[in-house]
C-alpha positions in Angstrom: 47.1 169.1 4.9 47.0 168.5 8.6 49.2 171.6 9.2 46.7 173.8 7.3 43.9 172.4 9.5 45.8 173.2 12.7 46.5 176.7 11.5 43.0 177.2 10.4 41.6 175.9 13.8 44.0 178.2 15.8 42.8 181.2 13.7 39.2 180.4 14.4 39.8 180.1 18.2 41.6 183.5 18.2 38.6 185.0 16.4 36.1 183.4 18.8 38.0 184.1 22.1 39.6 187.5 21.5 37.8 189.1 18.6 36.0 191.5 21.0 39.2 192.7 22.6 41.6 192.3 19.7 42.5 195.7 18.1 41.9 196.1 14.4 43.1 198.8 12.2 41.4 201.9 13.7 38.2 200.1 14.6 38.1 198.6 18.1 35.0 196.6 18.9 33.1 197.7 22.1 31.7 195.3 24.6 28.0 195.3 25.6 28.9 196.6 29.1 30.9 199.5 27.6 28.0 200.3 25.3 25.5 200.2 28.2 27.8 202.5 30.3 28.0 204.9 27.4 24.3 204.9 26.8 23.7 205.4 30.6 26.1 208.4 30.6 24.3 209.9 27.6 20.8 209.4 29.2 22.1 210.9 32.5 23.4 213.9 30.6 20.0 214.4 28.8 18.3 214.0 32.2 20.5 216.6 33.8 20.0 219.1 31.0 16.2 218.5 31.1 16.1 219.1 34.8 18.2 222.3 34.5 15.8 223.5 31.7 12.8 222.7 33.9 14.3 224.6 36.8 14.9 227.6 34.6 11.3 227.4 33.3 10.0 227.4 36.9 12.1 230.4 37.9 11.0 232.3 34.8 7.3 231.6 35.3 7.5 232.5 39.0 9.1 235.8 38.1 6.5 236.5 35.4 3.7 235.6 37.8 5.1 238.0 40.5 5.4 240.8 37.9 1.8 240.2 36.8 0.5 240.2 40.4 2.4 243.5 41.1 1.0 245.2 38.0 -2.4 243.5 37.8 -4.4 246.6 38.8 -2.3 249.1 36.9 -4.7 249.3 34.0 -7.6 250.1 36.2 -5.7 252.5 38.3 -4.4 254.4 35.3 -8.0 254.6 33.9 -9.2 256.0 37.3 -6.6 258.7 37.4 -8.8 260.9 35.2 -11.7 260.4 37.7 -9.4 261.3 40.6 -8.4 264.5 38.7 -12.1 265.3 38.4 -12.6 264.7 42.1 -9.8 267.2 42.9 -11.4 269.8 40.6 -14.8 269.2 42.3 -13.2 269.7 45.7 -11.7 273.0 44.6 -15.1 274.0 43.3 -16.7 273.2 46.8 -14.2 275.6 48.4 -14.7 278.5 46.0 -18.4 278.3 45.1 -21.6 278.4 47.1 -23.9 277.5 44.2 -25.4 274.1 45.3 -26.8 273.3 41.8 -23.4 273.7 40.1 -21.8 271.5 42.8 -24.5 268.8 42.4 -24.0 268.9 38.6 -20.2 268.5 39.0 -20.5 265.6 41.4 -23.0 263.9 39.1 -20.5 264.2 36.3 -17.8 262.6 38.4 -20.1 259.8 39.4 -21.1 259.1 35.8 -17.4 259.1 34.8 -16.6 256.6 37.5 -19.4 254.3 36.3 -18.5 254.7 32.6 -14.8 253.9 33.4 -15.7 250.8 35.4 -18.1 249.6 32.8 -15.4 249.9 30.2 -13.2 247.6 32.3 -16.0 245.0 32.3 -17.8 245.8 35.5 -21.6 245.6 35.4 -24.0 246.1 38.3 -26.5 243.4 39.2 -30.2 244.4 39.0 -31.8 242.7 42.0 -34.9 244.7 43.1 -38.1 242.9 42.1 -36.3 239.7 41.0 -36.5 236.3 42.7 -34.1 235.7 45.5 -31.2 233.6 44.2 -28.5 232.3 46.6 -26.0 232.2 43.7 -26.4 236.0 43.3 -27.7 237.4 46.5 -26.9 237.5 50.2 -30.1 237.9 52.3 -29.6 240.4 55.1 -33.1 240.1 56.4 -36.6 239.1 55.6 -39.6 241.4 55.9 -43.3 240.5 55.8 -45.0 241.7 52.6 -48.7 242.3 52.1 -48.7 241.0 48.5 -48.1 237.2 47.9 -46.5 238.1 44.6 -43.6 239.7 46.5 -42.8 236.7 48.6 -39.4 235.3 47.8 -38.5 238.4 45.8 -35.9 241.0 46.5 -37.7 244.0 48.1 -34.6 246.3 48.8 -30.9 246.3 48.0 -28.7 247.3 50.8 -25.4 246.8 48.9 -25.3 246.5 45.1 -23.8 243.3 43.6 -21.3 243.4 40.7 -20.1 241.2 37.9 -16.7 241.5 36.3 -16.7 240.1 32.8 -19.8 238.0 33.7 -18.3 236.6 36.9 -19.6 237.6 40.3 -17.1 239.6 42.2 -19.5 240.9 44.9 -22.9 239.4 46.0 -25.8 241.8 46.4 -26.9 242.2 50.0 -30.7 242.3 49.9 -33.9 242.4 51.8 -36.3 239.5 50.9 -40.0 239.4 51.2 -41.6 236.6 53.2 
């Protein structure tokens, strides 16, 4: 019975001391350090892949941004080509005709076409004359004395028209204000 106890104790010590490193049939236990190293390598791989993907994303968006900047005005330019053609026709008419009324009518048609085309693209002119001076919309060029107190602080004249593009100011109106 004592011999069984000794063999049993030796088997327990073998399991306690070398169970981690002792090979079993096709299933070798992994130490915590080996597991941590494997996890670190996996996380490093994921990190490198994520960084490469992010770099590709940055390059792709930078390229798309450059293409957008280069072609941003294309739509407006294409829509104004018809107006340019009309200007060329009007110029030919100036050289061949002396009828001022016909020339005025042709020029007025070109101007109206420009305005219509620009309005179709979202451009709207500001109406400033007679309105209260507003620093958010107007740039005062000068102030002139006015005889009527009702005109004080109001826009008397418009030197340069202001414009909105899709409800956002793209050019302030340069105005003369009554004082």
